[in-house]
N, C-alpha and C positions, 0 to 999 in steps of 0.2 A: 532879297525879293521873295525868295521861298518862305521866309519866316512870316511875311505879311500874309501870303496865301494860307499857311498853316493856321495862322490866328483867325483868318476869315472863316475857314472851314470849321474851325472850333466854335465861332460864334453862332454858326447856322446849324451846327451838328448833323444830325441825319437828313435835314432839308436840304443840304447844299447841292446835292447831285439833282434833285427835283427841280431847284430853283434855276440851276445851271441849264437844264433841258428846257425849261419855260423861257429863259432868257435867250437861247439859241433860236427859238421859234418867233418871239417878238422883238428882240433886238441883236441880230446876229452880227452886226457891225459894232457892237458895243458903244453905241452912241452915248448911252446913259452909263458912263463909267466913274462916276464921282463917289466919294465915301467908300463904304464897305462893298467894294465891287464884287459882283459875280460875273466871271468870265463865261461867255457862251461856249457850249461845247462844240468844237469844230468837227463838222461831219464831212 
């Protein structure tokens, strides 16, 4: 599972952290989790 996360982070590069922050604001329960999922940051 960690390999998948590494691949997703590599796909989004420097944008991953910003996208995860946006995801945590608009989709904190990870409802939209299909395909190249960006997990919301748990606060």
